[in-house]
C-alpha positions in Angstrom: 110.3 117.1 110.9 114.0 117.2 111.8 114.9 120.4 113.6 117.7 121.1 111.1 115.3 121.1 108.2 113.9 124.5 107.1 110.5 125.1 105.6 110.4 124.6 101.8 109.9 128.0 100.2 111.2 127.4 96.6 109.3 125.8 93.8 112.6 124.4 92.6 113.0 122.2 95.6 113.5 118.6 94.6 110.8 117.4 97.0 108.1 119.4 95.2 109.4 118.2 91.8 109.1 114.6 93.1 105.5 115.1 94.0 104.8 116.5 90.6 106.3 113.5 88.9 104.4 111.0 91.0 101.1 113.0 90.5 101.6 112.8 86.7 102.3 109.1 86.8 105.9 109.4 85.9 107.0 107.1 88.7 104.9 103.9 88.4 106.5 102.3 91.5 105.3 105.2 93.7 101.9 106.6 94.6 100.6 109.9 95.9 98.3 109.9 99.0 96.5 113.2 99.5 94.9 114.1 102.8 95.3 113.1 106.4 92.9 110.1 106.1 94.8 108.5 103.2 98.2 109.2 104.7 97.2 107.5 107.9 95.7 104.6 106.0 99.0 104.2 104.2 100.9 104.2 107.5 98.3 101.8 109.0 98.9 99.4 106.1 102.6 99.3 107.0 103.8 101.4 104.1 106.9 103.5 104.8 106.6 107.0 103.3 109.3 108.2 101.1 108.2 111.8 101.5 105.6 113.5 103.7 104.8 117.2 103.0 102.8 119.2 105.5 101.6 122.8 105.1 103.6 124.9 107.4 100.5 126.3 109.2 99.3 122.7 110.2 101.4 122.4 113.4 99.3 119.6 114.8 99.9 117.5 111.7 103.6 118.3 111.9 103.7 116.9 115.5 101.7 113.8 114.6 103.6 112.9 111.5 107.1 113.9 112.6 109.8 111.7 111.1 112.8 111.7 108.8 110.7 111.9 105.7 108.5 114.8 106.9 109.0 118.3 105.5 107.1 121.5 106.0 106.0 123.5 102.9 105.1 127.2 102.8 101.3 127.5 102.4 101.4 129.3 99.0 103.5 126.6 97.5 101.5 123.8 99.1 98.4 125.1 97.4 99.9 124.2 94.0 100.8 120.7 94.9 99.0 117.4 94.1 95.9 116.8 92.0 93.2 118.6 94.0 91.9 122.1 93.4 91.9 122.6 97.2 94.9 120.6 98.5 94.6 119.2 102.1 97.1 119.9 104.7 99.3 116.9 104.0 100.3 114.6 101.2 102.8 111.8 100.9 104.8 109.8 98.4 104.6 106.1 99.2 105.9 103.0 97.5 102.9 101.3 95.9 101.9 97.9 97.2 103.7 94.9 95.7 102.3 94.3 92.2 100.2 91.1 91.9 99.2 89.5 88.6 97.4 86.5 87.3 100.2 84.1 88.4 99.8 85.4 92.0 96.0 85.1 91.7 96.4 81.4 90.7 98.5 80.7 93.7 96.2 82.4 96.3 92.7 81.2 95.3 92.3 79.2 98.5 92.6 82.3 100.6 89.6 84.0 99.0 85.8 83.7 99.1 84.1 86.8 97.8 86.1 88.5 95.0 85.3 91.7 93.0 86.4 91.6 89.4 86.6 94.9 87.4 87.1 94.9 83.6 86.8 98.1 81.6 85.7 100.6 84.2 87.2 103.8 82.9 86.7 106.3 85.7 89.3 105.9 88.5 86.9 107.3 91.0 84.4 104.6 90.1 87.1 102.0 90.5 88.0 103.3 93.9 84.4 103.4 95.0 83.9 99.8 93.9 86.9 98.7 96.0 85.4 100.5 99.0 82.1 98.7 98.6 84.0 95.4 98.1 85.8 95.7 101.4 82.6 96.8 103.2 80.8 93.8 101.8 83.5 91.4 103.0 85.4 90.8 99.8 88.9 89.5 100.2 90.4 90.4 96.9 90.1 92.7 93.9 90.9 91.6 90.3 91.5 94.5 87.8 91.9 93.8 84.1 94.0 96.0 81.9 92.2 98.4 79.6 90.5 100.5 82.3 91.3 102.7 85.2 94.4 101.8 87.2 94.0 101.2 91.0 96.9 103.2 92.5 96.3 106.6 90.8 95.4 109.5 93.1 91.7 109.7 92.1 91.2 105.9 92.6 92.9 106.0 95.9 90.8 108.8 97.1 87.6 107.1 95.9 88.5 103.9 97.8 89.0 105.7 101.1 91.9 103.4 101.9 90.4 100.1 100.7 92.9 99.8 97.8 95.6 99.8 100.4 94.0 97.0 102.4 92.7 94.6 99.8 95.0 92.4 97.7 94.8 93.9 94.2 95.6 91.6 91.3 96.3 93.6 88.1 95.9 91.1 85.3 96.8 91.4 81.6 95.3 88.0 80.5 91.6 88.2 81.5 90.8 84.8 80.0 93.5 83.1 82.1 92.2 84.7 85.2 88.6 83.7 84.5 89.8 80.2 83.8 91.8 80.0 87.0 88.9 81.2 89.1 86.6 78.6 87.5 89.0 75.8 88.2 89.3 77.2 91.8 85.6 76.5 92.4 84.4 80.1 92.0 81.0 80.8 90.6 81.2 83.9 88.5 78.5 86.5 88.0 78.4 89.6 85.9 76.2 92.7 86.3 73.9 93.0 83.3 71.6 96.0 82.5 68.9 93.6 81.3 68.4 90.0 80.5 70.1 88.4 83.5 68.7 86.6 86.5 67.0 88.9 89.0 69.4 89.9 91.8 66.8 89.1 94.5 66.4 85.5 93.4 70.1 84.8 92.6 71.8 82.1 94.7 75.3 83.1 95.4 77.8 80.5 96.5 80.5 80.8 99.3 83.2 81.2 96.6 82.0 83.8 94.2 83.3 86.5 91.8 81.2 89.6 91.1 82.3 91.1 87.8 81.6 94.7 86.9 82.3 95.8 83.3 82.6 99.3 81.9 80.3 102.2 82.5 78.7 101.6 79.1 77.7 98.1 80.1 79.8 96.4 77.4 81.5 93.3 78.8 84.7 91.9 77.4 84.4 88.7 75.4 86.2 86.7 78.1 83.4 87.4 80.5 80.5 86.1 78.3 80.5 82.8 80.1 79.8 84.4 83.4 76.2 84.2 84.8 74.4 87.6 84.1 72.5 89.2 87.0 70.1 92.1 86.5 68.9 94.5 89.3 65.1 95.0 89.0 64.2 98.7 88.7 61.0 100.5 88.9 59.8 103.4 86.8 61.5 104.3 83.5 65.1 104.0 84.9 67.2 102.1 82.4 70.4 101.6 84.3 72.3 102.4 87.5 75.7 103.9 88.0 78.3 101.2 88.0 79.3 101.9 91.6 75.7 101.6 92.8 75.1 98.4 90.9 78.4 97.0 92.1 77.5 97.8 95.8 74.1 96.1 95.5 75.7 93.0 93.9 78.5 92.8 96.4 76.3 93.1 99.5 73.9 90.6 98.1 76.7 88.1 97.5 78.4 88.9 100.8 75.1 88.4 102.7 74.4 85.0 101.2 
C-alpha cells in the first residue's frame, strides 16, 4: 500500500463498489479472487491485479502484497465484501485470462494430449473441482461448452484451487465443431456414462484422449453421442457417483495409461 493512501472506511468508496460489480458478474472481463491462496495463484500465473483489498488488521499480508493496487479496508467493511459468508483477509480484482474459443482450440490441438471436456455441468464448484482433478492427472487443456457453469466465476475459481488459472480453458459455443476438430486431430473421445458403457478398468486410453463429463443429471448433449461411453463399476446398491468423483477416476485412469 502506498504510504499516502488511507484505510478505506466508507461503503461508498469506488473500490468497494468495483468489487461488488465483479462479484455480481457485471464486469465479464474481470474476475474476483478471494483468499491468499487464490490471489497468490493469480500473481503466480502472471496476472496483474487491478485492485487488491486487504483487511486492515492483516499487517503481514499488507507487507507481502504491497503495491500500487493494494488498499487496506477497515475490518467491519471487509466482512461485507465478496461472495463468502466469512471473507478471507484479502481479495483481488484481476483481468480474466484471455478468452479462448473453438477456433483457438483448432489451432492448438498438437500441443495437447489429455483433455478434459465439460458439457452441461451446472454447479460452478463442480466445474472448478473437475479442473483441479484434470491438472492433477496431467491434462493440458479444459474445454467448456456453453449451457453450464462458467469457469471464471468466484465459486468455480475457489473449487479449482488455482487450476483454472493455469490450464488453457477453451469456452466453446459450437460443441459439434469442437468434437469434430478433436476427432480430426486424432483424439479418442470418451464420455462418462452411469451405465451401459465399457468398464473403466478395462478401457484402453490412447495418448491423445478427451474425457467428457456431462451434467450432474447424467444427460449428455446430442453432440457427444458418438463418444465412447465408459462406466465405473460400483458395488452395493449405489446407482451413480458425484460428477467430480467420476471425473477424477476417469482422468487419472486416462492419465496413467
